[in-house]
Legacy VTK file of the C-alpha trace (Angstrom):
# vtk DataFile Version 3.0
C-alpha trace
ASCII
DATASET POLYDATA
POINTS 372 float
-17.520 108.644 172.490
-14.111 108.648 172.719
-13.948 106.463 169.398
-16.160 109.358 167.985
-13.730 112.210 168.956
-10.855 109.943 167.808
-12.097 109.485 164.411
-13.427 112.802 163.831
-10.103 114.178 164.730
-8.381 112.141 162.575
-10.450 113.096 159.460
-11.011 116.632 160.452
-7.298 117.545 160.687
-6.587 116.014 157.487
-9.026 117.265 155.628
-7.830 120.404 156.692
-4.908 119.617 155.766
-5.568 118.205 152.297
-8.043 121.249 151.421
-5.383 123.490 152.108
-3.135 122.205 149.922
-5.866 121.745 147.097
-6.825 125.241 147.328
-3.648 126.616 147.191
-3.016 124.755 144.147
-5.935 126.269 142.403
-5.466 129.635 143.363
-1.974 129.233 142.369
-3.003 128.468 138.883
-6.040 131.192 138.835
-3.615 134.005 140.011
-0.976 133.180 137.391
-4.027 133.401 134.597
-5.269 136.806 136.269
-1.366 138.347 136.897
-0.857 137.166 133.059
-3.924 139.055 132.217
-2.935 142.376 134.658
0.868 142.030 132.761
-1.054 142.543 129.156
-2.895 145.793 130.609
-6.187 144.308 130.563
-6.492 144.622 134.760
-5.663 146.482 137.019
-3.127 145.274 139.617
-4.595 146.851 142.512
-7.598 144.317 141.906
-6.098 141.057 141.630
-6.277 140.107 145.432
-9.644 141.392 145.893
-10.744 139.250 142.980
-9.057 136.254 143.923
-10.719 136.786 147.730
-14.113 137.339 145.881
-13.256 133.921 143.981
-12.076 131.893 147.437
-15.729 130.303 148.338
-16.087 129.014 144.673
-12.793 127.260 144.960
-13.764 125.975 148.955
-16.967 124.986 147.100
-15.253 122.395 144.980
-12.106 121.975 147.300
-13.836 120.717 150.531
-15.916 117.980 149.001
-12.589 116.300 147.688
-10.432 117.529 150.557
-12.960 115.527 152.705
-13.339 112.388 150.780
-9.380 111.768 150.582
-9.083 112.439 154.369
-11.281 110.015 155.325
-9.305 107.609 152.592
-6.095 108.557 154.434
-6.885 108.513 157.789
-8.702 105.063 157.762
-6.513 103.632 155.532
-3.784 104.866 158.120
-5.720 102.716 160.871
-6.223 99.543 158.725
-2.206 99.893 158.351
-1.692 99.970 161.982
-4.375 97.089 162.890
-6.393 99.589 164.399
-9.697 99.279 162.702
-8.959 95.232 163.606
-8.788 96.319 167.033
-11.800 98.190 166.720
-13.606 95.427 165.139
-12.480 93.137 167.875
-14.401 95.604 170.222
-17.284 95.375 168.598
-17.356 98.168 165.991
-18.401 97.648 162.879
-18.031 99.137 159.302
-21.578 100.398 159.520
-21.041 101.963 162.958
-17.921 103.671 161.497
-20.085 104.982 158.780
-22.499 105.909 161.116
-19.375 107.932 163.001
-18.451 109.433 159.588
-21.569 110.890 158.696
-21.627 113.240 161.916
-18.644 115.447 160.551
-19.948 114.439 157.086
-23.260 116.857 157.849
-20.872 119.583 159.558
-19.081 119.831 156.021
-21.899 119.541 153.870
-23.850 122.198 156.007
-20.428 124.482 155.104
-20.221 123.598 151.491
-24.129 124.341 151.303
-23.536 127.507 152.685
-21.143 128.653 150.093
-22.667 126.747 147.286
-26.323 128.268 147.895
-25.244 132.092 149.454
-21.605 132.651 149.578
-20.316 131.653 146.068
-22.948 133.231 144.282
-22.289 136.745 146.070
-18.978 136.357 145.757
-19.452 135.366 141.814
-21.527 138.615 141.535
-18.835 140.697 143.590
-16.074 139.684 141.069
-18.199 140.243 138.112
-18.879 143.531 139.100
-15.482 144.141 139.484
-14.494 142.859 136.187
-17.200 144.978 134.447
-15.782 147.937 135.867
-12.557 146.972 134.343
-14.209 146.570 130.756
-15.305 150.156 131.208
-11.975 151.054 131.601
-9.282 151.664 128.861
-5.941 150.817 128.012
-4.565 153.972 129.407
-6.151 153.561 132.296
-4.164 150.661 133.180
-0.740 152.144 131.992
1.691 152.533 134.837
4.121 155.607 134.647
8.016 154.896 133.800
7.458 151.623 131.915
6.881 150.633 128.772
3.399 148.585 127.967
1.960 146.857 125.240
-1.503 148.384 123.861
-3.832 147.335 121.274
-2.939 143.661 121.805
0.777 143.829 121.207
0.476 146.559 118.228
1.661 149.231 119.602
3.635 150.262 122.807
3.106 153.263 125.186
5.256 154.833 127.784
3.903 157.282 129.978
6.496 159.247 132.456
3.734 160.783 134.954
0.155 160.519 135.706
-2.032 162.864 137.163
-3.874 161.792 140.737
-7.474 161.189 138.468
-5.447 159.262 135.577
-7.060 161.797 133.198
-4.047 163.750 132.314
-0.443 162.158 131.211
3.104 164.056 130.893
5.469 162.894 128.866
3.921 160.629 126.399
5.426 158.247 123.679
3.625 156.267 121.316
4.866 153.496 118.945
2.576 151.988 116.047
3.207 149.421 114.230
1.459 148.303 110.984
0.083 151.499 110.253
-1.674 153.072 106.870
-1.596 151.022 103.750
2.353 149.588 104.020
2.576 147.216 107.173
6.073 147.517 106.981
5.743 151.251 108.133
5.674 152.270 111.783
4.697 155.645 113.040
5.983 157.047 116.443
4.814 160.087 118.555
6.028 162.209 121.302
3.734 164.533 123.027
4.263 166.854 125.714
0.984 165.636 127.451
-2.163 163.734 126.799
-5.488 164.262 128.316
-8.738 161.604 128.140
-11.921 162.545 126.736
-15.325 161.359 125.963
-17.111 162.389 123.266
-20.382 163.333 124.001
-22.549 162.253 121.176
-21.026 158.516 120.708
-19.972 157.855 124.248
-16.445 156.593 122.601
-12.726 157.662 124.774
-10.169 159.724 122.933
-6.602 160.555 123.987
-6.220 163.948 123.013
-2.360 164.470 122.903
-0.926 168.051 122.637
2.119 169.729 121.449
4.181 166.727 119.951
5.356 165.616 116.935
4.548 162.212 114.695
7.137 160.457 112.690
5.628 157.693 110.128
7.857 155.193 107.671
9.897 152.617 107.166
12.660 151.312 109.299
15.998 151.667 107.037
14.666 153.939 104.724
14.884 157.779 104.931
11.514 158.482 103.352
9.906 159.236 106.647
6.839 161.714 107.247
7.349 164.206 110.386
4.331 166.149 111.363
4.204 168.620 114.186
0.723 168.995 115.721
-0.956 171.036 118.513
-3.591 168.885 119.103
-3.869 164.843 117.849
-6.626 162.910 118.686
-6.430 158.863 119.130
-9.205 156.784 119.627
-8.894 154.376 122.881
-10.122 150.655 122.734
-11.536 148.989 125.857
-9.591 146.488 127.349
-10.676 142.718 126.924
-11.294 141.080 130.381
-12.235 137.709 129.347
-11.721 136.392 132.969
-15.717 136.570 133.500
-18.014 134.069 133.910
-19.217 132.445 130.808
-22.423 130.836 132.617
-24.218 134.090 133.988
-26.787 131.762 135.998
-23.786 131.387 138.566
-23.867 135.275 139.479
-28.045 134.751 140.321
-28.912 134.419 143.965
-30.194 131.159 144.399
-33.697 132.635 146.054
-34.214 133.978 142.661
-33.396 130.424 140.864
-36.184 129.051 142.414
-39.291 130.906 140.502
-36.803 130.976 137.004
-38.269 128.610 134.095
-35.167 128.597 131.703
-33.099 125.906 131.778
-29.250 127.547 133.095
-31.579 128.388 135.917
-32.508 125.369 136.761
-29.246 123.386 135.874
-27.468 125.755 138.155
-30.118 125.431 140.711
-29.754 121.871 140.851
-25.717 121.830 140.870
-25.777 123.888 144.026
-28.135 121.685 145.834
-26.132 118.842 144.744
-22.925 120.094 146.210
-23.964 119.320 150.077
-25.232 116.191 148.551
-22.171 115.243 147.192
-20.620 115.209 150.393
-22.602 112.669 151.970
-22.440 110.568 149.022
-18.649 110.372 149.173
-18.565 109.834 152.610
-20.452 106.358 151.901
-17.955 105.380 149.010
-14.830 106.714 150.600
-15.474 104.567 153.914
-15.712 100.660 152.234
-12.705 102.443 150.291
-10.519 102.838 152.976
-10.342 99.466 153.542
-6.695 97.993 152.782
-4.769 95.324 153.444
-1.819 96.373 155.724
0.335 94.409 153.748
-0.488 96.627 150.591
-0.297 100.143 152.577
-2.815 102.706 152.931
-2.342 104.171 149.544
-3.159 101.337 146.945
-6.679 102.594 146.605
-6.310 106.046 146.627
-5.435 106.611 142.700
-9.026 104.095 141.862
-10.857 106.314 144.707
-9.870 109.586 143.508
-10.949 108.548 139.737
-14.445 107.114 140.520
-14.794 110.823 142.434
-13.218 112.576 139.223
-15.878 110.461 137.822
-18.835 111.312 139.939
-18.282 114.884 139.861
-17.960 114.817 135.779
-21.051 113.054 135.213
-23.017 115.751 137.603
-21.511 118.653 135.232
-21.813 116.766 132.065
-25.507 116.180 132.963
-25.708 119.740 133.850
-24.478 120.975 130.657
-26.950 118.492 128.931
-29.434 120.300 130.826
-28.451 123.369 129.883
-28.239 122.676 126.146
-31.977 121.099 126.430
-30.773 117.363 125.449
-31.438 116.330 129.185
-34.704 116.379 131.044
-34.671 119.112 134.090
-36.526 116.225 135.852
-35.092 113.685 137.249
-31.921 116.127 135.827
-29.062 115.837 138.245
-30.672 113.850 140.737
-30.316 110.897 138.832
-26.727 110.854 139.509
-26.913 110.677 143.420
-28.637 107.397 143.678
-26.622 105.673 140.946
-23.005 106.314 143.360
-24.952 105.967 146.325
-25.849 102.400 145.005
-22.390 101.468 144.255
-21.550 102.706 147.769
-23.904 100.468 149.480
-22.678 97.321 147.155
-19.441 98.492 148.288
-20.242 98.411 151.964
-21.566 95.034 151.408
-19.135 93.545 149.358
-17.665 90.998 152.065
-21.117 89.993 153.076
-21.933 89.250 149.481
-18.872 87.431 149.367
-19.654 85.227 152.608
-23.401 84.958 151.124
-21.901 83.876 147.943
-19.728 80.881 149.483
-22.320 79.924 151.634
-24.547 79.445 148.609
-21.597 77.647 146.605
-20.851 75.566 149.501
-24.386 74.173 149.986
-24.666 73.492 146.639
-21.735 71.244 146.542
-23.326 69.378 150.092
-26.390 68.962 148.331
-24.732 67.643 145.293
-22.482 65.194 147.036
LINES 1 373
372 0 1 2 3 4 5 6 7 8 9 10 11 12 13 14 15 16 17 18 19 20 21 22 23 24 25 26 27 28 29 30 31 32 33 34 35 36 37 38 39 40 41 42 43 44 45 46 47 48 49 50 51 52 53 54 55 56 57 58 59 60 61 62 63 64 65 66 67 68 69 70 71 72 73 74 75 76 77 78 79 80 81 82 83 84 85 86 87 88 89 90 91 92 93 94 95 96 97 98 99 100 101 102 103 104 105 106 107 108 109 110 111 112 113 114 115 116 117 118 119 120 121 122 123 124 125 126 127 128 129 130 131 132 133 134 135 136 137 138 139 140 141 142 143 144 145 146 147 148 149 150 151 152 153 154 155 156 157 158 159 160 161 162 163 164 165 166 167 168 169 170 171 172 173 174 175 176 177 178 179 180 181 182 183 184 185 186 187 188 189 190 191 192 193 194 195 196 197 198 199 200 201 202 203 204 205 206 207 208 209 210 211 212 213 214 215 216 217 218 219 220 221 222 223 224 225 226 227 228 229 230 231 232 233 234 235 236 237 238 239 240 241 242 243 244 245 246 247 248 249 250 251 252 253 254 255 256 257 258 259 260 261 262 263 264 265 266 267 268 269 270 271 272 273 274 275 276 277 278 279 280 281 282 283 284 285 286 287 288 289 290 291 292 293 294 295 296 297 298 299 300 301 302 303 304 305 306 307 308 309 310 311 312 313 314 315 316 317 318 319 320 321 322 323 324 325 326 327 328 329 330 331 332 333 334 335 336 337 338 339 340 341 342 343 344 345 346 347 348 349 350 351 352 353 354 355 356 357 358 359 360 361 362 363 364 365 366 367 368 369 370 371
């Protein structure tokens, strides 16, 4: 029991530390992507942290298995480097017993990952898509911040608003500059208005920005042939922002209970992927225990790179087979279920490498004795 608690503490504490670092790296990269979309006016700044919170279970679903795998390598590698595993072996603790002790926390981690993969992550993905869908229904002027110049229409125009009403329907002190207007792409147009209001076309459902009491200047910079137009009301069509951060595979948004009865390839591949995540945790536990065995003279990091490459190969194979199923290039059965036995067989081979080596040397010695 003391050894069980000691090994579990070493593995779980290391897993939390490694997973936290990996999660911070992944979330930072994704947050920068969303922040760039907000800076371009495609997302509202108010929903950035909401989206990141909804995406958190999906990140943890992928980070925790890798963190658990690295934690076993680091924790047990340190025990080998400090010769603690030699002491445990001298006390009668075999590698199979170490594996049995490791599978206990592995089952807990697998249940945690399975809960996220099967229930929490789909709910977070659906909530994220709902927020992004609300952003798609908004137009560019819904995302304008008062008191700053902001590019619109992919940078083709620039707008400045002094003040906004509480419902963001009335804009005071509007300035708009557009490039490439008319036939000549070198011509620019500048409009200023006292105020502007957003209206919705009843028949077509399109939004327009009606600017009141202003002027429109159009011409080519450097020349004096500018056209000046005064207007009481000027209507400007407003494009919807491009929120391309949504989910490409819409099956990721479907609850797991609905995937069981689905017959399309995407849904079946998604269901197998979700079920594969907890199985992945158990298989990598089998892989990590033999791969953590190191020579104290070489250090505990000597097998880290090959182990991570093997893990990436495992996850990449699952992802590749999933894509093949969705494309119809791989049968639904065996589907992803053919990948796990292959890597489990590799883990068992690594577990028994020393036994196979001893058996081979014994057989070779017997053959040499018989020949003599």
